[in-house]
C-alpha positions in Angstrom: 45.4 69.0 -107.1 47.1 65.8 -107.7 48.9 63.7 -104.3 52.4 64.9 -104.1 51.0 68.9 -104.6 48.2 67.6 -101.8 51.4 66.4 -99.5 53.5 69.0 -100.2 50.8 72.0 -99.1 49.9 70.2 -96.1 53.5 69.5 -95.4 54.5 73.3 -96.4 52.1 74.8 -93.7 52.6 72.0 -91.5 56.4 72.4 -91.1 55.8 76.0 -90.9 53.6 75.7 -87.6 55.3 72.9 -85.7 58.8 75.2 -86.2 56.1 78.3 -85.6 55.6 75.9 -82.3 58.6 75.1 -81.2 60.2 78.0 -80.7 57.3 79.3 -78.7 57.9 76.1 -76.5 61.4 76.5 -75.8 60.4 80.1 -75.3 58.0 78.8 -72.5 59.8 76.1 -71.3 63.1 78.5 -70.1 61.0 80.5 -68.7 58.6 77.3 -66.7 61.9 76.3 -65.5 63.5 79.4 -64.0 60.1 80.8 -62.7 58.9 77.6 -61.1 61.5 75.0 -60.9 62.5 71.7 -61.0 59.1 69.8 -59.0 56.1 72.2 -61.2 58.0 70.2 -64.1 57.8 67.0 -62.6 54.9 67.3 -62.1 53.3 68.4 -65.2 54.9 65.5 -66.4 53.0 63.4 -64.3 50.0 64.5 -64.6 50.5 64.9 -68.8 51.1 61.3 -67.9 48.4 60.0 -66.3 46.4 62.3 -68.6 47.4 59.9 -71.4 46.5 56.8 -69.5 42.6 58.2 -69.5 42.8 58.7 -73.7 42.0 54.9 -72.8 38.7 55.8 -73.1 38.7 57.1 -76.9 39.3 52.6 -77.1 40.4 53.4 -80.9 37.0 54.9 -82.4 38.9 57.8 -83.9 41.4 55.5 -86.0 38.4 53.3 -86.9 36.3 56.1 -88.0 38.8 57.5 -90.0 40.2 54.2 -92.0 36.0 54.4 -92.6 36.6 58.0 -93.7 38.7 56.9 -96.8 36.3 55.2 -98.8 33.4 57.6 -98.8 36.0 60.7 -98.9 37.6 59.6 -102.3 34.1 58.1 -104.2 32.1 61.7 -103.1 29.5 60.0 -100.7 28.5 62.9 -99.0 25.5 60.8 -97.4 27.7 58.2 -95.9 30.0 61.2 -94.8 27.7 62.5 -92.7 26.3 59.0 -90.6 29.8 58.6 -90.2 30.6 62.4 -88.8 27.5 62.0 -86.7 28.9 58.6 -84.6 32.2 60.5 -84.6 30.5 63.4 -83.0 28.6 61.4 -80.4 31.2 58.9 -79.3 33.4 61.7 -78.8 31.4 63.8 -76.6 30.8 60.7 -74.6 34.5 59.9 -74.7 34.9 63.7 -73.9 32.9 63.2 -71.0 34.3 59.7 -69.4 37.8 61.6 -69.4 36.5 64.5 -67.3 35.0 62.1 -64.9 37.7 59.6 -65.0 40.3 62.3 -64.8 38.4 64.4 -61.7 38.0 61.4 -59.8 41.5 60.5 -59.7 42.5 64.0 -57.9 42.0 61.9 -54.3 44.8 59.4 -55.0 47.8 61.3 -56.6 50.1 60.8 -53.6 49.9 57.6 -55.0 51.6 57.7 -57.8 54.5 59.4 -56.9 57.6 58.5 -54.4 56.9 61.7 -52.2 54.6 64.8 -52.9 56.3 68.5 -53.4 55.7 69.6 -49.7 56.4 73.3 -51.5 53.8 73.4 -54.5 50.4 75.0 -53.7 47.0 74.2 -54.9 48.0 70.8 -56.1 44.5 69.8 -56.9 43.9 72.2 -58.4 46.2 72.5 -60.7 45.5 68.7 -61.9 42.2 69.6 -62.1 42.8 72.2 -64.7 45.2 70.0 -66.5 42.3 67.2 -66.3 39.7 69.7 -68.0 42.3 71.1 -70.8 42.8 67.4 -72.3 39.0 66.3 -71.9 37.3 69.7 -73.5 40.0 69.1 -76.6 37.3 65.3 -77.4 34.2 67.7 -78.0 35.4 68.5 -81.3 38.2 66.8 -83.0 35.9 64.8 -85.0 35.8 68.1 -86.8 40.2 68.1 -87.5 39.7 64.6 -88.5 37.8 65.6 -91.7 39.9 68.3 -92.8 42.3 65.7 -92.2 40.7 63.1 -94.4 40.2 65.6 -97.2 43.6 66.6 -96.9 43.4 70.1 -95.7 45.3 69.4 -92.9 47.0 73.0 -93.2 43.7 74.5 -91.7 44.2 72.9 -88.0 47.7 73.7 -88.3 47.6 77.6 -89.2 44.2 78.1 -86.6 46.4 76.0 -83.9 49.3 78.4 -84.5 48.1 81.6 -84.3 46.4 80.8 -81.4 49.6 79.3 -79.7 51.2 82.5 -80.5 48.9 85.0 -78.4 48.4 82.0 -75.5 52.1 81.4 -75.5 52.8 85.0 -74.8 49.9 85.6 -72.3 51.6 82.5 -70.8 55.3 83.6 -70.3 53.8 87.2 -68.8 51.8 85.6 -66.0 54.8 83.2 -65.0 57.2 86.7 -65.3 55.3 88.7 -63.7 53.2 86.4 -60.7 55.2 82.9 -61.0 51.8 81.2 -60.7 51.3 78.1 -62.7 47.4 78.2 -62.1 47.1 81.0 -64.2 49.6 79.7 -66.1 47.1 76.8 -66.7 43.8 79.0 -67.1 44.9 80.5 -70.2 45.9 76.9 -71.8 42.5 75.6 -71.3 40.4 78.7 -72.9 43.1 78.6 -75.7 42.0 75.0 -76.3 38.1 76.4 -76.0 39.3 78.9 -79.1 41.5 76.7 -81.3 38.8 73.9 -81.3 35.8 76.1 -81.4 37.4 78.0 -84.6 38.4 74.9 -86.7 35.1 73.3 -86.2 34.0 76.4 -87.4 36.2 76.3 -90.7 35.1 73.0 -91.1 31.4 74.0 -91.4 31.9 76.7 -93.9 33.6 74.5 -96.0 31.7 71.3 -95.7 27.9 72.6 -95.1 26.8 69.5 -94.7 27.8 69.0 -91.3 25.2 71.5 -90.4 22.3 69.4 -91.6 20.9 67.5 -88.7 19.7 64.9 -90.7 21.1 61.6 -91.6 20.8 58.5 -92.8 21.4 55.1 -90.7 24.8 53.9 -90.8 24.7 50.8 -93.4 25.1 47.0 -91.2 28.1 46.5 -93.4 29.8 49.6 -92.2 28.7 49.5 -88.4 29.8 45.7 -88.3 33.9 46.8 -90.1 33.4 49.6 -87.6 32.7 47.2 -84.7 35.1 44.6 -85.5 38.1 47.5 -85.7 37.4 48.9 -82.4 37.6 45.3 -81.0 40.9 45.3 -82.1 42.1 49.1 -81.3 40.9 48.8 -77.9 44.0 46.3 -77.3 45.8 48.2 -78.9 45.5 51.2 -76.9 45.9 49.5 -74.0 48.9 48.6 -75.2 50.1 51.8 -76.1 49.4 53.4 -73.6 51.1 50.9 -71.2 53.8 51.3 -73.0 54.4 55.1 -74.4 52.3 56.8 -71.6 53.7 55.0 -68.2 57.2 56.1 -68.1 56.9 59.1 -66.1 54.1 57.3 -63.9 57.0 54.3 -63.3 60.0 57.0 -62.8 57.7 59.5 -60.4 56.8 56.6 -58.3 60.4 54.9 -58.2 63.1 57.5 -58.2 61.2 61.2 -57.7 59.1 63.9 -58.9 62.6 65.9 -60.0 63.9 63.6 -62.0 61.0 63.1 -63.6 61.5 66.7 -64.6 64.5 65.9 -65.6 63.0 63.4 -68.1 60.2 65.4 -69.2 63.1 67.9 -71.0 64.7 65.3 -73.0 60.9 64.1 -74.1 59.8 67.2 -75.3 63.2 68.0 -77.6 62.0 64.0 -78.9 58.4 65.1 -78.5 59.2 67.9 -81.5 61.0 65.6 -83.5 57.8 63.8 -83.2 56.0 66.7 -84.2 58.1 66.7 -87.1 57.2 63.0 -87.9 53.8 63.2 -87.2 53.4 66.7 -89.4 54.7 64.3 -92.9 52.6 61.3 -91.4 49.4 63.6 -91.4 50.7 65.2 -94.8 51.1 61.7 -96.8 48.5 59.3 -95.0 45.3 60.7 -96.7 46.6 60.1 -99.9 47.7 56.4 -98.8 44.5 55.9 -97.8 43.5 57.3 -101.2 46.1 54.6 -102.9 44.6 51.9 -100.4 41.1 52.1 -102.4 42.3 53.5 -105.8 45.7 51.0 -106.5 47.0 47.2 -107.4 48.9 44.9 -104.4 52.0 45.8 -107.1 51.7 49.6 -106.6 50.6 49.3 -102.6 54.2 47.6 -102.7 56.0 49.9 -103.9 54.7 53.0 -101.8 55.3 51.0 -98.9 59.1 50.1 -100.1 59.4 54.3 -100.7 58.3 55.0 -97.6 60.2 52.8 -95.4 63.4 54.1 -96.8 62.6 57.7 -96.4 61.6 56.7 -92.7 65.2 55.3 -92.1 66.9 57.8 -93.5 64.6 60.5 -91.7 64.7 58.5 -88.3 68.9 57.5 -88.4 69.7 61.0 -89.5 67.0 62.1 -86.4 69.2 59.7 -83.6 71.8 60.6 -84.7 71.4 64.2 -84.3 69.7 63.8 -80.4 72.9 61.5 -79.1 75.5 63.9 -80.6 72.8 67.6 -79.7 70.8 66.7 -76.5 73.0 66.8 -74.0 75.3 70.0 -75.5 72.0 72.0 -76.1 69.9 70.8 -72.7 73.2 72.6 -70.9 73.2 75.6 -72.8 69.2 76.3 -72.4 68.6 75.0 -69.0 72.5 74.4 -67.3 74.1 71.9 -66.4 72.0 70.3 -63.9 69.3 69.5 -65.9 71.5 66.6 -67.5 70.8 62.8 -67.2 73.7 60.7 -67.0 74.8 59.5 -71.1 73.7 55.9 -70.8 70.2 57.1 -70.1 70.3 59.6 -73.1 72.0 56.7 -75.4 68.2 54.3 -74.3 66.7 57.2 -74.6 67.9 57.9 -78.4 67.6 53.6 -79.0 64.2 54.0 -78.1 63.3 56.7 -79.8 64.8 55.0 -83.5 63.4 51.4 -82.5 60.1 53.0 -81.6 60.2 55.9 -84.8 61.0 53.1 -87.5 57.4 51.3 -86.5 55.4 53.9 -88.2 55.9 52.9 -91.6 54.6 49.6 -90.9 52.0 51.0 -88.6 50.5 53.9 -91.3 50.3 51.7 -93.4 48.0 48.9 -91.7 45.8 51.8 -90.5 45.3 53.0 -94.0 44.3 49.2 -94.5 42.5 48.9 -91.7 44.4 45.8 -90.9 43.7 46.3 -86.9 42.2 42.7 -86.1 45.7 40.6 -87.2 47.1 41.2 -84.2 44.9 42.8 -81.3 46.4 40.7 -78.5 50.2 41.3 -79.5 49.8 44.9 -77.4 48.0 42.6 -74.2 51.5 41.1 -73.9 53.7 43.8 -74.8 51.9 46.2 -72.3 52.4 43.0 -70.0 56.4 43.0 -70.8 56.7 46.9 -70.8 55.3 47.5 -67.5 56.6 43.9 -65.5 60.5 44.5 -66.7 60.3 47.9 -66.1 59.1 48.0 -62.6 61.9 45.3 -62.1 64.6 47.0 -63.8 63.5 50.3 -62.2 64.3 49.3 -58.5 67.8 48.2 -59.6 68.4 50.7 -62.5 66.1 53.7 -62.0 65.3 55.6 -65.0 67.9 53.5 -66.8 65.5 50.2 -66.0 62.6 52.0 -66.9 63.4 52.8 -70.6 66.0 48.9 -71.0 61.7 47.8 -70.4 60.3 49.4 -72.9 63.2 48.3 -75.2 62.6 44.9 -74.2 58.9 45.1 -74.1 59.1 46.8 -77.9 61.4 43.9 -79.9 59.9 40.9 -78.1 56.5 41.5 -80.2 55.9 44.6 -82.4 59.4 44.6 -83.9 58.7 41.0 -85.6 55.2 40.6 -85.5 53.5 43.8 -87.3 55.4 43.9 -90.4 54.2 40.5 -90.0 50.6 41.6 -90.5 51.3 43.9 -93.1 52.9 41.5 -95.8 50.3 38.3 -95.1 47.2 40.1 -95.0 48.0 43.8 -97.0 51.1 43.5 -99.1 50.7 39.6 -100.1 54.1 39.0 -99.6 56.8 37.4 -97.6 58.7 40.1 -94.9 62.3 38.8 -95.6 63.0 41.9 -98.2 61.7 44.1 -95.3 64.1 42.9 -92.7 67.2 42.4 -94.5 66.4 46.2 -95.1 65.3 47.1 -91.4 68.9 45.7 -90.5 70.8 47.4 -93.4 69.5 50.6 -92.5 70.3 50.4 -89.0 73.8 49.4 -89.7 73.8 52.7 -91.8 72.6 55.1 -89.8 74.9 53.3 -86.1 78.2 53.1 -88.5 76.9 57.2 -89.5 76.0 57.9 -85.5 79.4 56.5 -84.4 82.0 58.6 -87.1 79.5 62.0 -86.2 79.9 61.0 -82.6 83.8 61.0 -82.9 84.1 64.0 -85.0 81.3 65.9 -82.2 83.6 64.9 -79.2 86.7 66.9 -80.6 84.5 70.6 -79.7 83.5 72.1 -76.8 80.2 72.9 -74.9 79.3 76.5 -76.0 77.9 78.6 -78.6 79.9 78.0 -80.9 81.0 74.3 -80.3 77.2 73.3 -80.4 77.2 75.4 -83.7 79.7 73.6 -84.8 78.5 70.4 -83.9 75.0 71.0 -85.8 76.6 71.9 -88.9 78.3 68.2 -88.5 75.3 66.8 -87.8 73.7 68.0 -90.6 76.2 67.6 -93.2 78.2 63.6 -91.8 75.1 61.6 -91.5 73.0 62.8 -94.8 76.5 62.2 -96.5 76.8 59.0 -95.7 73.4 58.0 -96.7 74.0 59.8 -100.0 77.0 57.7 -101.0 75.4 54.3 -99.3 72.1 55.1 -100.7 72.6 56.8 -104.0 71.9 53.6 -106.6 68.8 52.1 -104.7 65.9 52.2 -107.0 64.6 54.4 -103.6 66.6 57.1 -104.3 66.5 57.4 -107.9 62.4 58.0 -107.2 63.6 60.6 -104.3 65.7 62.2 -107.1 62.4 62.3 -109.7 60.4 63.6 -106.8 62.5 66.6 -106.3 62.7 67.0 -110.0 59.4 66.9 -110.0 58.8 69.8 -107.0 61.4 72.2 -108.2 59.9 72.1 -111.9 56.2 72.9 -110.4 57.6 75.9 -108.3 59.4 77.6 -111.5 55.9 77.0 -113.2 54.3 78.6 -110.3 57.0 81.6 -109.4 58.6 82.7 -106.3 55.4 83.7 -105.3 53.2 80.4 -106.2 
């Protein structure tokens, strides 16, 4: 199966899975809000961020070992794969134990993280402990899922996750409607996590029987040296990533309030669903990029990056416009006008989404090339700027200050440092073309967004009005992009790709 077919198959299964999971999340969140309320919603968001911060225990081993697996998988070196998987298993069992221990140790200090802990929620320590357990146990099997990813069989993991989620979400909704008890809801989540990971592990063992073999040779010193070096750099990346992307709920809870955290978590859930789609694309494309890195010339890598960056700019621009125009109408129809945030805050959420998403092509390319070392200190300075500015501005502007801090920290360092590293050490050329294209794509997205927002403003907020807004968001930005991008080389590549995929589809038949 060639690279295009691998991508298409993974993408088909992963996107179908994520659409089903998105529908389940919307249904579950609606029941959650109307049975438990804003305070529980805020508590859920706060605990999720605390556990995201504890993911620092992973220290970047996952990315480093995944990078180390690309070459032996491409070359069919089973013995080296066994050795890497054994190391991965040992590390992630230790990480899971560390997350469980550190998470439970924080339980007596939960009041520190909130402006005022809700007094009407019983069993908060038990709720927190179950959240910790649900996160911690997932580490014990994650190395099997990573192996499926590198072998371009992510669709297996996606299918298992979807089937388990269907049963688990149905059970959770039933429990909430009958009992209004969040603790029972979390018990079901823990069981679902265990079942999902055990089934994925069994599937990996079935496909790759060598995983069950006890004997594995010691890792070559040069491979261990690369992993140590990459992990040393990724530790700093992880610290920066957690400080920037996993502290917003903590800061909002501390300086604004737990109910505002709940409102913000709804917007983040919708943004998270788009991130899931983006991750699905990344998960389908990255193994192919990893193989390309091993087997291709520098010129071929440059061409692949230009195409990837072009597709990302179009996709993320369109997604950002959809968020800008549909965020508030959707939440008002879904949960009610009482769950809306101020329009300026919504704009900051959208801008942060676009800026952060546009880092993905660069980050993914650097990841598959193993370029972790050159910008290891950048993440620490980014984290310091983010926390410092966010805390200062949160005292003045509340939630808008927290989001402005994230935007300032992103634009001050990673926006320009990350592309410099990729082009200097990976693509071996000056980054001027990248920045020119970046601002060109930004201008196209801003123009398309302004036009779409203007047209959406003439409709009312009801179901028909929302559907009309959604239609405008589907048509107007993409028409603008088609007109502007039509003669670009990357657009010709897209047309050829879709033509080839359509031809392959006809050859296989309607059920192929």
